N, C-alpha and C positions, 0 to 999 in steps of 0.2 A: 423711630424705632434698631433696636439694629437683631439683626437676624441669625440663625445659627440655624446653621445648616445640617439633619439628623443621615444616620445612615441609611435607615430605611427611607429617606426623601433620594438618595444620591442614586438607589438603588430601586424605585418607586417603575421602569421601565420591567420591570424582570415579574410584578403580580399585580400591579392597577386594570382597570378596565381597557383590556387591546387596543381601543379605540383609540383609546387617549394617551396612547406613546408617544406619538409624535408632538401632544403638547408637553409631555413629560419633559424630554430629548429638547426640545428649545429651550423649558425653561433651565434646561442644563447647558448647555450650550449660551446665554444669560446669563449667569450666576457665574463661568469659565472670562467668559469677556469681561464683570465687573469688579472679579478677582483683581483680571492683569490691570485698568483702565481704570478705576478709579480710586480716586484716596477713602471711600466708606465705604469696600467690598466686606459680605457678609462673614461671619465664623463659621469654622467644623468645629465639631462636636471632637471634643478631646478624642486625642487617642483614636479615629477613628480608625485609621490604615491599621492598628494592630487587629480593633473590635471584630473589622472585618475579615480578618485573615483569622481568627484564633474560631469565629461563630465557620467557617468556612464559607462567606458570601464573598469572599475578594472579586471585583470585578472582571469576569468574565467574561468570553463567545457564551462558554454552554449556560450564562447563566441568567442571558436574556432571549436565550434561543425559542424558547418553548413560550412564551408570549407572543413573541411573532411572529409564529410560524400558527397559533391562534389566530391571530388578528387578518394578515393577508394580505395589507394594503399597506405595511407602515412604510416610509419612506425611509428610513431607518436604517441596517445591516445591525445586525449584534456587535461585527466589531466596533463600528461607528460608534454605539455607544456605551463601551468597555473604551475606545481609547477619548472620550469627553472628559467621563466621568475619574478615571487616572488621570488626566491633567487637573481637575481640582484635585483631588487627594496629593497631588506631587504642592501644589500652590499656595493653598487656600491655608491660611492661619488659625489654628483652632482660641479659645480664650485664653487657654492654660499659655501658648505658646506670644502671648501680647500680655505675662503677666495675670491674667484675670484668676486667678484662684482661690481658694478655702481651703481650710482647715475648718469643722465648724463644728458645734453641740448644742441639741434640740430638746425638746421632751416633747411628748404627744406632734408627732410630725405626722401630715396625711397629705395625699393625692386625690382631690378627685375635680376629675375618676380616675381615680386609682390605673394604673398603665396596664393596656388588657394582656392578656396571656398571645405569647407571641412564639411561629416557631423555630424562632432559636432561647433554647431557656434562659441565657442569664439579660435578653434582653428587656423583661421586663424595668429589673432594679438596674440595669445602664440605663436607661428614658428617666426612671425618677431622682435618680444622681446627676443625672443631668438641669433639670426640673428645676431640682432644688442650688444648684449654680447660676441658675437664671435667676430664681431670685435675690438670691445673692449679690450679684450684682447689678439687679435694680438697687438694692438696698443700700451697697456701698457707694455704688455710683451714680446714680441720680437718671441713671438711665432708664429706657422701659424695650426690655427685649420681647423676643417674640419666635418661637420656633417654624425652623420650614420642615415640615415631617407627613410622613403619609404610609401610612397603613392603615389597613382596615380594621373595623370598624373605624373611623373618625369622628374626634373631637375638637375640634373650635378653638377650644378652654382646658385651659389645666391650672387650677388652684392648688396653692401652699399653701397647709395651712398649719400652726406650732410653733413652741416659742424658742424663737432665738437664747441657745442660753450661753453662747461663745461663739466669737469665729476671725478665724484669723489671716490674713491680716485686716485688719480695718479698724476708725477709731469708732465706732459706736457704742452706746452704751446698755449695757443690758443687763437683764432679760427684755429678750422687745417681743411682744404677742406679731406676729405675722402671719400675713394673709395676703400672696399676693399671687395678682392677677396674674398668667401667662399668656397672650393669642397663639392661636397656633395657624399657621397657615398651609393649607393643602397645594397651592400650587404659588408661583411665585407672582404671578398675576396680583392677584390677591392679596400681598405684600403688600406690592407696592400701589395696591390699589387704595391698603388705610392706613400707610405711614404718609404724615408729613412731609413732602417735600422736601422744606427747608433745609428740612436733614442734608441736604445734596450742596449746599447754596455755599459761598462764603469767594470773598474780595479773590482768591486766590484760583476759585473754582476755573478745569479746563473746561473745554466745552461738550466731553464726554459727561463729567457730572450737571453739565447745566441739563443734558440731555433727559439724565436721571433724573434730576427735579421736576422737571416739566413733562416727563412721563406717567408718574405716581401721582398727578394733580389732577393731567387727563384720564389715567385710570379713577381718582377717587369722583370723580364728575362721572363716568362712565356708573361707578355703583352706585352714586348714590340716584341716578336719574331709571335703574334697576333695570340696567340690559346688564348683555352679554360682556363678559372681560374681553374679550377677541376680539371684539370690533375695533380696540387701539390694539395695532400690532410695532412693537420697537421697529420696526425696517421701513414705517409709512415716515420717517422724518427723519432730515438731521442737520445740522446748522455746518454754516459757510464758516473758512476760518477765519476773516474777516468779523465774526458774526460779536465774538464782545467787544472786541475792539470801539464797535459802531454804538455797543451798551456804555459804553464807557463814556466813552464825545459825545452821549445825549445822555448825562443824567438818569441813565437806566440801569447799572451797572448795581449789583450788590449794595445794600444800603444809600444809593444813592435812590431823588427824590419818584422818579419814576419804574421802577424796578419790582416794585410788587403789580400795579397796571399790567408791564409788561409780561409780567410767568400767567398772569392772567389770560388775556387776549391769546400767548400759544399755548397754553394750557386749551384751553375750548380753541382751537381750531384741530388741535390735535386730536380733539376729543370727538373731532365731527360735530362742534357747535359753536358753531365765532360768535363773538361777542359783536362784532362787526360786520359789514358788508367790506366780504373779498371782490375788488374791483379786476377788472385786469390793467396794469400800466401801461401806458401808451409810450410810443416814440414821444413823443409831445404834447400838452395839452388840448391842441385841436385837428390831430389827426384822425384821432380815434384808430392808429393800428400797435397789436399789440406785440412789445418786445420781446424775441424770444431770439434764444442760441442754444444751438447744440441738440434741437427738440423740444428744448423749457420753455414754458410762456415763462410770464412775469406776472408777480398781480403784488397788489398791496390794499392794504387794511389801516384806519384809524385804533392806537392805542389812546390816544388824546385829541380833544378837538378844541382844545383851549389850552392855551401859554403855547409851550414849544408846538402845540398840534404835532401831536411824534407820528410818524406814519412805519407800520412794520413789512419791508418789504421782500417776498418770497419766490422760491421758483415751485412749478410744479411740473414734472416730467411726464414724457406721456405715457409712462403705468401709475401715476398718480400720486406720485410719491411728494412728500412735497423738501424744499432744502428752502431754509428759515436764510437770507442774504447777511439784512442789517437795517441797524434802525437810521432813520434820519428824521430831517424835521420837513413842515408843508412842501417846501418852495423849493426844496435838492434837489429831487426828482436823481433820482442814483439808486440801483440798483449794484451792487457788486457781485 
């Protein structure tokens, strides 16, 4: 599921419920990190910079100041928010910049629900154009796009209906009767809880994309349990520099025998619902003394109980964060 960030989502801290400002800023900070570090970053709405300027909504301190004053307890200043949004605008790529754009001809084109009234006069038509582009992206690329969008009132789905008479560039056969559903997410965590985490995995994946995939699976577990997504924090876990190499050495890397089992184990631990017991990792089988380094305590857990009998080794820091260290076999008794 490929997310596209709308201009309205970027400016959400200016008009959201003031108690949610910090949550939106956290989303925006992670979006910037993902754009910088991931091989699968979100797209930005086409011509976002120009649209914000023309509507006199370009991010400046004054855009956010009123909502922050009404909140009274926000951690971030208006300048902090302005800085992170301008970083996103300067680094994120739009679908158009990635050569995903079309000239199309439609008959009886409708959007349900129709883009609602907006305090920016041209904004409903801009949103309609965006959702039509997302429908065309799905039809021509065989992918499932979604929108990160926040503007009251909110709808979790937009449906594009109509007869597509022509679209260029494409190899489609026309006319095509289109009924395309575009999911809409009001938070970045909502998006992660719905995407298939395998979107981020590959044989060449980095630690960062491994973390994104595990994070998304953990959020899905929490959502399907009917619990608050805020219980899973991006900062609550990380991977040691040797982790992927240890996966490879134990048939647990992408497309290897134990990969899916490992990902399930990792995701459930991050979600706070471990599949197997997390046991203290002792200095020896008989010592009863837990390994400790720099204040961090060592733990291990079963990945598999039969065959290779793989174990997952991790550290828990004094503030409760988890550092996944390495995968090993039962008798290896090494934590990196």
